[in-house]
VEXROMI-318766 format. One line per 5 residues: for each residue x, y, z of C-alpha. Coordinates in steps of 0.001 Angstrom, whole numbers. Example, Ala and Ser with C-alpha at 12.3 -4.5 7.8 and 13.67 -1.06 7.14 Angstrom:
12300,-4500,7800; 13670,-1060,7140
END
This chain:
-125366,-216702,120926; -127831,-215020,123233; -128425,-216453,126716; -131545,-218610,127169; -134720,-216837,128164
-134999,-218646,131510; -131481,-217531,132434; -132330,-213915,131636; -135486,-214038,133731; -133581,-215643,136599
-130875,-213038,136390; -133455,-210292,136262; -135239,-211505,139381; -132187,-212243,141453; -129946,-209322,140694
-131629,-206401,139157; -135256,-205940,140007; -135808,-206754,143620; -136713,-203307,144778; -139291,-202543,142141
-140769,-206042,142322; -141129,-205746,146063; -142652,-202299,145806; -145489,-203799,143787; -146528,-205999,146729
-149801,-205336,148497; -148183,-204251,151767; -144936,-202394,151044; -142730,-201412,153958; -143212,-197804,155054
-140588,-195363,153836; -138439,-194144,156754; -138641,-190520,157856; -135729,-188220,157049; -134445,-188275,160626
-133871,-192009,160508; -132557,-192115,156945; -128903,-191548,157775; -128946,-194208,160468; -130582,-196754,158202
-128128,-196164,155361; -125026,-196297,157546; -122771,-198769,155752; -119355,-200268,156151; -118856,-199487,152460
-118340,-195840,153440; -115594,-196672,155925; -112285,-195185,154620; -110318,-198341,155477; -112831,-200581,153723
-112964,-198268,150711; -109190,-198323,150345; -108602,-202038,150959; -111789,-203084,149164; -111214,-201178,145948
-107543,-202171,145853; -108560,-205777,146404; -111133,-205648,143618; -108546,-204193,141245; -106230,-207089,142122
-109095,-209533,141678; -110037,-208301,138209; -106322,-208315,137379; -106152,-212040,138237; -103964,-211432,141288
-106084,-213666,143481; -103633,-214086,146365; -103030,-210345,146616; -106779,-209696,146499; -107450,-212264,149218
-104768,-210715,151443; -106502,-207331,151224; -109924,-208868,151815; -108495,-210726,154834; -107510,-207413,156430
-111125,-206263,156172; -112391,-209521,157659; -109905,-209308,160522; -111010,-205772,161383; -114729,-206610,161118
-114949,-210317,162021; -118712,-210315,162548; -119578,-208448,159361; -120532,-210267,156109; -118273,-208117,153901
-115133,-210177,154555; -116428,-213589,153476; -118374,-211962,150648; -115280,-210357,149129; -113251,-213519,149614
-116039,-215422,147900; -115509,-213241,144833; -112079,-214858,144427; -113830,-218203,143995; -116492,-216646,141781
-113927,-215398,139297; -112190,-218756,139331; -115537,-220223,138274; -116196,-217500,135694; -112895,-218149,133934
-113993,-221702,133158; -117667,-222503,133501; -116960,-226065,132357; -115196,-226677,135702; -117567,-227323,138611
-114898,-228185,141190; -115126,-224802,142954; -118920,-224652,143159; -119250,-226218,146602; -116595,-223993,148189
-118223,-220898,146708; -121669,-221897,147955; -120245,-222485,151436; -118658,-219020,151409; -121951,-217380,150471
-123668,-219309,153266; -121154,-217845,155730; -122204,-214415,154436; -125866,-215275,154959; -125231,-216583,158493
-123472,-213330,159487; -126283,-211308,157942; -128873,-213292,159900; -127018,-212617,163144; -127029,-208865,162440
-130700,-208913,161429; -131609,-210712,164653; -130156,-207737,166532; -131546,-205096,164180; -134166,-205963,161529
-133366,-202685,159727; -129626,-203346,159406; -128724,-201862,156019; -125570,-203882,155320; -127175,-207137,156448
-129973,-206663,153927; -127508,-205579,151228; -125115,-208503,151615; -127817,-211101,152173; -129454,-210053,148917
-126077,-210149,147160; -125182,-213589,148548; -128487,-215122,147474; -128085,-213356,144138; -124704,-214938,143517
-126007,-218355,144573; -128817,-217931,142067; -126297,-216986,139358; -124270,-220110,140170; -127329,-222356,139968
-128480,-220716,136730; -125060,-221397,135185; -125624,-225060,136085; -129235,-225069,134785; -130635,-225752,138255
-133667,-223557,137752; -135605,-224313,140926; -132629,-223356,143110; -132094,-220333,140914; -135636,-219118,141479
-135617,-219876,145209; -132421,-217908,145792; -133718,-215147,143563; -136871,-214881,145658; -134821,-214689,148839
-132677,-211958,147319; -135762,-209948,146410; -136985,-209997,150001; -133984,-207908,151061; -133321,-205746,148028
-136423,-203692,148798; -134959,-202622,152133; -131832,-201412,150415; -133421,-199674,147445; -135979,-197762,149522
-133307,-195824,151403; -130182,-195954,149223; -129105,-192782,147375; -129825,-192734,143636; -126223,-192497,142489
-123048,-194468,141909; -123123,-198109,142938; -126669,-197899,144288; -128381,-197389,140912; -126732,-200383,139236
-129554,-202769,140155; -132227,-200274,139149; -130515,-199740,135824; -130371,-203454,135105; -134034,-203879,136034
-135206,-200957,133912; -133259,-202147,130886; -134161,-205842,130941; -137853,-205389,131768; -138084,-202984,128838
-136360,-205185,126248; -137345,-208728,127244; -140876,-208665,125753; -139382,-207714,122375; -136614,-210310,122573
-138582,-213191,124101; -142345,-213381,123651; -142606,-215884,126524; -141509,-213164,128936; -144929,-211501,128658
-146391,-214318,130746; -144120,-213283,133625; -143492,-209582,133172; -147137,-208466,133072; -147200,-208515,136898
-144115,-206294,137259; -143819,-202507,137008; -142728,-201286,133578; -139089,-200784,132763; -137489,-197914,130896
-134622,-198829,128576; -133135,-195350,128285; -133353,-194746,132032; -131746,-198132,132603; -128849,-197262,130315
-128527,-193898,132054; -128288,-195568,135473; -125712,-198048,134187; -123656,-195177,132789; -123917,-193412,136151
-122443,-196463,137894; -119801,-196863,135202; -118795,-193244,135766; -119153,-192837,139529; -119396,-196305,141028
-116737,-197545,143405; -117431,-201217,144069; -119446,-202294,141004; -118064,-199901,138408; -116410,-202740,136517
-119660,-204742,136496; -121491,-201726,135056; -118882,-201337,132319; -119197,-205032,131471; -122985,-204989,131300
-122963,-201864,129136; -120609,-203624,126731; -122767,-206750,126892; -126177,-205174,126257; -124874,-203143,123315
-123327,-206352,121934; -126356,-208606,122441; -129416,-206386,122178; -128565,-202973,120749; -126486,-204303,117831
-124253,-201300,118441; -120806,-202840,118157; -119079,-199471,118023; -120499,-198537,121441; -119887,-202050,122783
-116260,-201785,121742; -115963,-198417,123501; -117150,-199912,126780; -114980,-203015,126488; -111968,-200842,125684
-112551,-199057,128980; -112651,-202447,130673; -109444,-203512,128961; -107714,-200256,129909; -108828,-200646,133520
-108059,-204384,133719; -105609,-205239,130899; -104745,-208662,132333; -108288,-209979,132659; -108728,-212820,130120
-112531,-212761,130332; -112641,-209156,129127; -109830,-209878,126641; -111743,-212663,124889; -114969,-210636,125036
-113224,-207873,123091; -112336,-210415,120414; -115886,-211724,120283; -117226,-208209,119711; -114918,-207672,116747
-115799,-211109,115341; -119546,-210502,115520; -118960,-207059,114031; -117208,-208729,111090; -113878,-207090,111875
-111884,-210296,111622; -108466,-208693,111268; -108873,-207122,114707; -110465,-210274,116132; -107618,-212421,114822
-104985,-210233,116465; -106825,-210327,119782; -107282,-214091,119818; -103686,-214669,118752; -102673,-212531,121738
-104915,-214649,123988; -103224,-217838,122754; -99776,-216339,123358; -100711,-215475,126933; -102173,-218946,127464
-99006,-220596,126187; -96984,-218333,128488; -99130,-219484,131455; -100146,-215931,132322; -102442,-215813,135346
-106070,-216463,134424; -105296,-217474,130842; -106324,-221067,131368; -107264,-223971,129143; -110787,-222706,128571
-109576,-219265,127471; -107393,-220978,124876; -110364,-223081,123753; -112334,-219912,123071; -109449,-218332,121170
-108671,-221460,119121; -112303,-221840,118096; -112517,-218265,116825; -109151,-218502,115068; -110285,-221719,113372
-113539,-220073,112342; -111618,-217136,110859; -109351,-219438,108836; -112293,-221591,107753; -114201,-218678,106289
-111032,-217354,104657; -110782,-220723,102843; -107513,-221497,104621; -108573,-224983,105593; -105251,-226454,106666
-104663,-223541,109032; -108172,-224030,110365; -107490,-227720,110963; -104299,-226855,112835; -106239,-224723,115293
-108985,-227351,115483; -106474,-230093,116301; -105253,-227955,119211; -108858,-227355,120236; -109644,-231084,120155
-106714,-231785,122450; -107757,-229005,124838; -111374,-230204,125001; -110415,-233844,125546; -110359,-233151,129304
-113246,-234343,131462; -115846,-231578,131224; -119634,-231434,131424; -120093,-228563,128964; -119033,-229884,125559
-119980,-226834,123465; -116469,-226115,122206; -115714,-229784,121534; -118923,-230042,119491; -118262,-226894,117462
-114702,-228054,116904; -115956,-231309,115347; -118444,-229379,113194; -115725,-227051,111866; -113420,-230007,111258
-116128,-231621,109162; -116592,-228423,107162; -112848,-228074,106564; -112519,-231716,105483; -115492,-231331,103152
-113921,-228253,101539; -110710,-230232,101046; -112611,-233099,99391; -112062,-235513,102279; -115677,-236571,102558
-115196,-239680,104698; -113467,-237720,107447; -116098,-234975,107195; -118946,-237465,107642; -117152,-238962,110649
-117012,-235547,112337; -120650,-234692,111587; -121726,-237984,113141; -119647,-237191,116226; -121592,-233944,116532
-124941,-235734,116290; -123936,-238228,119002; -123412,-235352,121441; -126021,-233358,123316; -126841,-230316,121199
-125388,-227759,123629; -124322,-225405,120841; -127162,-225713,118342; -124858,-227563,115934; -127074,-230540,115088
-128948,-228687,112346; -125718,-227761,110531; -124308,-231265,110929; -127468,-232796,109438; -127389,-230298,106575
-123766,-231093,105702; -124370,-234838,105993; -127057,-234454,103349; -125064,-232018,101217; -121304,-231484,101655
-119992,-228112,102759; -118384,-226486,99722; -116585,-223566,101315; -116681,-219906,100392
END
């Protein structure tokens, strides 16, 4: 399922297009002369200690070794106690805890507080020097992540407000940053999404007409540059390359290539693991998808770090779907019974619970157990339609699912 249009626009504004949006303003900031360029682009990210500890910490983070990652990030914070990089990196630990289960909102407040610490440190640096490169960079990033958090929770006004604040500082960064490695990631995202959104979502034309044009091929080229030569956001570039080929290019072969690089780089990351399975499933390669999701379940049952309840929900749903469409209804119901138990916890996002009931109804219908099927379809219709399942439930209430 593709993300909602509003979420894409929010993500575009807050993360990927700030520089070019800002450059379209009536009074753009003057470009610095060459003599001042080196001073304005001086960044802690080029410090050898930060490079070593930071990249090692990020590798631990993506490998679900949160305590080890935090220990490395703490050493950076201890050496530079007034700089925003320490709390920002430590905030990424919380971010990935959230990403592994978006149905759990219990870490939202702590993450928001961490990003506000980043913003406070940035403000202190900007008070001393309005041209402080790192302060602009990390303030934009902190507001960007806050906007992503609010968009995940469908709080659109807060999403837009944080996105606007991010844009105010991205221009400073993009005007002077070198066009390579990590620094072209945002430009690549902007170019790609501005180019494809009008084709994917007609409503986007009402917003995008005021922005400079994008360039899809240039965007992909910039993303590949970051995936090849980036240091801090290389993994993010790999993920977005896999994602855009999966969602918008319908190039599952290329998407699989990028996700395989992610899996090779971070073999213990359950988010990338399940994404690999989803690619194969959408591609119709169910033998490969089945093996991947069975591996996910095994790791969940073994309590491997990061392989939490939600990861098992994802895997069980896809395994049930595979069995359902292979006409192996009892096996499907076995997975769906496990899914029902997993989703019985107190969660706001009931997508997987709803789809589980829908698939149960379909399996019961195929087995001739109409009363149970009707019961499940009615359960679906009593829930908020978070997964677009109401239409199918209404169809199968009117005419039983026959399988095949």
